[in-house]
N, C-alpha and C positions, 0 to 999 in steps of 0.2 A: 648394896649388893649382899652384904653379909646377912642382913635381915631376911632376905628371901631364902638364902641357903639354909640358915638355921631353921626357918619355919618349914621348908619342904623336907628337911631331914626329919623333923618331928612328925610331919604329916605322913611320911612313908616308912616310919620305923616299925609298923606292924603291931603295935601294942596300944590297946585302948586305955590302959591305966597310966601311961606316961604323961607327965605333967607338961603343960604348954610352957615352953621357955620364953623368957622375956615378956611376961604378961603385961607389964606396964607399957611396953612398946606396941604390942600387937592388938591390945584392947582399947587403945586410945581412939578418939574420934578421927584423928588425922594419921592413922596408922598407914604404913606403906602397903600392908595387905588389906584390901577391902573385900567385902563379901562378893560384890559384883565381879571383881577381878579374879577371885578364887573360883567362882562358879564358871566364868568364861574360859578358864584354863582347861576345862574338860571338853572343849568343842569337838575334838577329833575322836574322843572316846564315845562312840555312838549310844550304847545302852545307858550309860550314866548321864550323858548329856540329855538324852530324852527324858529321863527320870527327873533330873534337876529342873529342866525347862517346864515340865508338867506341874511341879509342885512349888518351885521357887522363883519363877519368872513373873513375879507380881510385887505389889507394894508391901505385902505381908512380910517380905524378907527383912524389911527395916525394923520390924517389931520384935524380932528374935534377937536375943543376946548374941554377941559375936562369938564368945567362947563356945556356946551351944552349937552354933553353925560350924565352927571349926571342928568340934568333936564329931558332929554328924557327918561332915565331909570325910573325916578320917575313917569313920565306920563304913561309909560308902566305898572308899578306896579299898578297904579290906574285903568287903562283900563282893564288889564287882571285879576284884583282882586287877586293879589298875596299876600299871608300872610307871615309874617316874619318867621314863623316856617317852611315854605316850602322851605327855601333856603338850599343849601348844603354848607358844610364847606370843603374847599379845603386846605388840609394841605400842606404847602410849606416847603420842607426840604432844608437844606443847602447842598451845594456841598460837597462831600466827595471823597476820592480816589476811592472808589468802584463805585460811580456815574460816575466819569470821565472815568474810565476804561470801564464800561458798555456802556457809551455814544460813546466811540471810537469803541468798538466792534460791537455795533448795532446802527449805525447812523440813521436808519430809525425809531426808536422808539421815542415816545414822552416822555418828562420828567416824566409825571405822570405814564407812563408804566414802565419806568426805576425805579421809586420809588417803584412801586408794586413789581417788580422783586427783588429789594433790600430787601424788607420786607420778601418775600418768602425765599430768601437765608439766611437772618439773623435768621429767625424763624425755619429753617430746621435743620436736624441732623448735629452735629458738623463735622462728616467726610465729608459730602457733602459741608458744608460751607468752611471747610479748603481746600478741593480740588478746589472749585471755586476761592477762594482767591489765592491759589497757581498758578492756571492756568492763572490768570490775572496778576501775578507777584506782588501781594500785601502782601503776607505772606512771611516773611523772614524765611528761614530755619535756624534752630539752628546750630551754628557752633559746630563741635565736640570738646569736651573739651580736652585740651592738658594734656597728662600724666605728673604728677609731676616728677621732677627729682628724680631719685632713689639715695638714699644715698650710700656712699662708702661701708658701711657695707653690705647692701643688694646686691650690685654688687659683692662684694667679695664672699659672700655666694653662689650666683648663678653661679659665675665663678668656684667655688670649686665643686659644684654639677655637672656642665657640664663636668669638667675635670675628675671627678671620673666616670661619666657615659661613657665617651669616652674610658677611660682606661679599664673598665670592658667589654665593648662590642666590642672593636677593639684592634687589636695588634698594639701597638705604638712602632715605632723605632725612636730612636733619631739619628739625624745626627750630626756629629761633624765638 
C-alpha cells in the first residue's frame, strides 16, 4: 500500500523535474504499478482517458520504457489539470475457480466484466448461485450417506416379521 501512496504523491506533486522515488521498485518487471493499471486509473477523467485510449491502447505501449511512460502521464496530469481525487480505483481480484470457469465459458469477456459477473452471482439468491456453480462443475454434490450395517438382532426381527406376514397372507407349502 505504501508503494502506491509514494508513487501517487510523486505523480501529483506538480513538478516535472522531481525524481521518481524508489526506481528499483517501480521500474522492475514485476512492479506493483504497471502501465496498464496506471492508464486504467484515468477512466473517469474523460478528456485524458480519450487521449490515452487513442494513443496508448495498443501493443506499442509495451515497447516504451516504464520511466518514460510515468513521466508522460505526469505531464498529462499537469496539462489536463487532473486532481488526485478524480482517479478511479480498479479492484484487482485474484483468480478463482469461478473466474477460470467463466473465462472458459465466455472467452470474449474482459476480466473486469467477469469480475462483475462473479459479484452478481455471489450476491444473488443461494439457489441461483448453487445452480450456476453446479452447471460449471464447481459445486460437488453431496454423496448419499451409506446406511449403517444393521445389527443381527434387527435383522432377525425383520426376518421374523416378514416370515409371519408371508404366512398370514399366503398359503405356504413346504417341500420335502
